[in-house]
N, C-alpha and C positions, 0 to 999 in steps of 0.2 A: 503494500500499500505505500503510494505516494506520500510528502510529509505535505504538502497540501491538501488531500483530501483526509488525514489527519486530523490537521487543523480543522479542517469546515467540519466532521467529526462533530469532535471537542466544541466547538464556538456554537452546532446542535444541541448538544446534549446542555451546555451550559445555560441555552435560551429555553429549553427544556424546562429546568430545575426552578429558574427565576420565574417561571410563568407560573408552574407550583407554586412558590411561594407567595406570589402574587395570589392565586388564585383563591389561598386559605387567610390572606389578611381580611378581618371581618371590617365589615363597610360602616362606617363611622355613624351609624344607627343611636340613638339613646334613648328610644322609647318604641313601644307599640299599641296602637288600638285598636282590638279583636274586635269584628262583629262578626256575628252568627248564630248556629245552633252546636245541636250537640259533639260535632268534631271539633268543636273548638270551645266549650263552655267547661273553664276549670273550677268551676263551682255556685253556678249560677242560679241553674234549678233551685236545688238544693235549699237552695237561701230564700227561694221564693215565697213563702206560705206554705201552710198545710201539707198542701197537697204536693209540691217540691219538695217538702220535708220527706216525704212519703216515697217517694221516686227510688227506683233500685240503684241509682246509679250515689245514693246515699248512704248502701251498706254494703258488706265484702256478698260475693269474691270481688268487685269491683273495686280497681286501686293495690289488688292485692300483690301483685310482681312488683313494683317499684317503691310504693307509698306504703306498701303495709296496713294502709288503711282505705278506707272511700274516704274520697277528696271531693267527689263530684262531676268527675269526670270520667266517661261512657266509654270505660274500655279498662284492660289489667294493668293500665301504665300509664306509660306518658302521653300523650297527642303530638300532631305536627305542631303546635304552635311553640309547645312547650322545647324542642328541640329547635326551632326558628330561632326562639327566645337564646338558647345556651349558644347557637352559632354564631350569632348576634353579641356574646359577652354581656347578657342580659339575665337579670333573674325574671324568675318565672312569673307569669303576671297573675294578679292577684284580680279574684274578680270584683265587681263592679259593689255586689250586695254582700259581702263580707263585710259587719260592722266591725269583726275585729283588728279592720284594719283603718285604725282612727289616725295616726300618723300618716300628715301628708310625704311623705318618704315612701309608703306604703306604696303609692302613686308615681312616684318620682318618675318610673321606667316604662310605665305605659298603664293601662286597663285592660281587661276583660270583659264588652259588655255582652258577649254571646250567652244566650241561654238557650238550652237542648229545649227542642220539641219548638223552635222557634221559628215565623215565617215572613218571607221578604214584606208580603203582603199585609193588611191591617186583618184583622179575625171578619170585620165588617163584610169582607168580600165573598168570605168561605158562607157567612149565615146566610147571604142572601142568594146562595147556592144551593142552600139546605143541608150543608156538611158541617161536622160539629168541629171546634179545634177547643183544645184544652184551655182553661182560665186559667194558667200559669205560661199561655202563647206571651211572647215582648218579641212584636212584629221590629224590622229596619225603623218605624219611624219613634218607637218608644228607646231602641236602643239608640238612636241618635239622639234622643233628648236628654237622655245620660253623658251622652257624648259631649254635649255643649254645657248641658250643667256643671260635668268635669273640668270643665278650660273655662269657665265663668270664673271657677273658684282659684285655678289653678295657672290658669294662660291669661296674659294682657294683653297680646300682640300676635300677631298671624304666624311672626318668626318662631314662636313656638313650637312649629311642627316643623319646621325646615328641615330637622332632622329626625323626623317619626317615619315610621311605618304605618300605614294604614293596613289592615286584614279586611277587606270587607267581605267579607263571609270564612268559607263556603254561606251562600244562604241561596233558599227557593228551594230547597229536596223537601223539605215537609209540607211545603204548596202542594208539590203534585203527590207526594204520600198520602195527605188527608183524601186526596180524590179518589186515586185507586184504590186504597181502603175501606172505602166508602161508597162504591159499586159503581162512579163516574164512569164512564165510556172514554177510551184514550182520543178519541177524538175533540169531547168535552173539555178533558185534561188538557191538552195541547191547545185549546183556545187560552190555556193560562198562562202561557209561557211569554206572550207580548207583555202583558201586565207584573208579570214576573224579574222579568227583563227590564221593564222599564221604572220599577221600584229600587233595582241595584244601582240602575243607572243611574237615578234621582239622588242614592245614598250616596254614591262615592263624588255627584257633581257637589254637596254640602258639603262635607268635607274638604274639595279642593277651595271649595269658595272659605271654607275656615283656616284654609292656609298652609292644607297638606300639598306634598311633593311629589311624596312617593305612595303608591297607592295599588294593591297587587287586588284585584278582580277575579277569586277563585270560579272554578266551573261544575256542573256536578258529577258525580260518579259513575260511570257505568252501572245502575241500577240492575240489571238483568242478570246480574254476577254476586247479587248479595242473597243470603240463604231466605232472609223474608220476603222478597220477592220470585225466588225459585219454588219457594216453599206455596206460597200464597196463587199463583199463576201458574200450575203445571197445566203443560202442552202435552201430546201422544204424540205429534209431528217428530222424527228427529229432527226433521232442518229447520226446524223453529229454532234448535240453538246451535251456538258457532263451537270451535273444535273445543274450546274450552268448556264448554258445557253452560257457558251462556244466555239467556233469553234474548237472542237478536231484537224482536221487537223493542223490549225494554230499553236496550242500551242504543238503537237508534231513536228513542226519544228523547235519552239524554244526550245525544249528538245534535238533534235541535237545538233544546237550550241552549249549550255550547256554542254553535255556530249565532243563533242571535246576538247571545251575551257577546260574542266578541265583535260581532259587528256594531255592537253599542258601544265599546271600550272603542273600536275604529273612529268611532263618531266623536265619541270624548275627547280623543286624543287632539282631534282635528278641533275640538273648542279650547282646549288649553297645553296647547302644544308647549308652556316649559314644564308640562307635570309627565312625569316618570307615570303611567300607568300599566301594569301587566297584567297580560291574563293568565290565573293562576293554572294549569293544565292538570285537575285532578283526575279529568278522566282514562288520562297516559299514564300519570303519576301510578293509576292502581295499577294500569294494565301491566307497566313496568314491573311491578310485585307481581303478579299472577302468573303473568308469562315467563318471566325469569327464575321464579321461583327458588331462588337463592336462598337454602336452609331451610325450605318450609317443605314439608309433607303433601307430594303431591295430591296423593289421595285423599287425602282432608282440605285440598283448596276451596272448596266450597259449602264447606261444612262449619258451624259453630265449633268455637270451644267450649262457652258455658251456655247449655240448652239439650234439648233432648226430643228424640222422634223426630218419624219423618228420612226422607233420604238426606235431609241438610242439617238434623240434629235443630233443627228449630222447629218448636209450637208457639203460636203467638198467645197462647193461653196459657202456656208454662214459662216466662220467659228470666230469662237466668238472673239469679235474685234470689225469685223463688225459691219455696219451701220445696225441698227434693228434688232441684234441678240441678246435674249435677257439671263441673268443671274440669275439663281436661287435665290430664295430666302435667303438660308444655305446653303452654298457649304459645311459645317461640316456632312451633310447627305451624302454626296456624295463620291465616291472615284476617278470619273473620273471629271475632268476640264473641259476640251473642248476636250474631245474623242480622244484626242491624250495623253495631260498630267494629273498627277493627282494631287486631291487639296492638300493642306498643309497640312489638316488631316491627309489622306491617307499618306501622306510621313510620317509624324509624326511616325505611327502606323508601318510601312516599317524600320524606321529609331531605333525604339524600337528592333526589331527582328532580324534586321541587326548585331547594336553594341552587341547587348548578344550574338552571336553567333563570331562577328569578334575582337573585344577589348579584349579578353582574350589570344587570339593566339599569341597577338604582342610582339615585344622586345622592353620592357620599358626602358625607359633611357638611352638606347645603349648600352646594355648590349650584 
């Protein structure tokens, strides 16, 4: 090998390692504000009145793997928002309704406004369509009110948010869940999509006008791969399932939502050219976990770790946390925790996929 070639290879190796160093440098984000539902709730639902306090996430086995106690997270351990906070070298976010966090410093690095079971749209949208939503529903409009109230007490200038990251969801999944599980047709539920996307875009617009310059707007999961949907909507025709056993029709519905959401994000980006608005691709992050299955047991890829009954280890009448419902011996082998939410390990792998895609796009240091 010639000297010139050796020098060239040495330079390439050097550049590669330099790029790795820069790739692991955390973005200078000093706070995170999380909106959403059970995918991100770190303890608001269980503090949201007597009904919330009795939810399954308020008791074991939720939280068993990492926290050794239930914290209100709908998993056996940490969520994607926890991994994101750690990646940015920030403390885990306190839930907004945690009355024990009375010190201002408890929220100095952001706040979690997400509440399990919440919707993007107000409850009136559903009641007008003869759909029941829980009394604990805390839609985006309410979460935004919390956000504004928090800012009024802690921030007196739009510059306060220049080094903040806004996580606008994931939200919207429950808007469709309430329709699907109360017997509405796919065609009718599909008509909800523009309303849901509009509510998410409007919320993103509000936080941007409040001064946010880094906004992540996540999409929906491939719901046709989740035990709750696979159990509730079985189809006899093998062609209704993809090569991984997921229901194609339901995944196509999620793709429709995600496509419309990305169109709305593009419009927002044109409206606010100086703001970074990033689509959080939860759909493909989940597919990355399912299809890669690194360290997971492929034989239980679509089954719940905590659950009982049927081909997917899920029974809506006997859910995880109920008396007599067993928990698998090794949650790290499973993607689904309880048929609706994922295991800590699945969230960790999804976070790696998402952080790699999202963080390089952010405006760091308030630049």
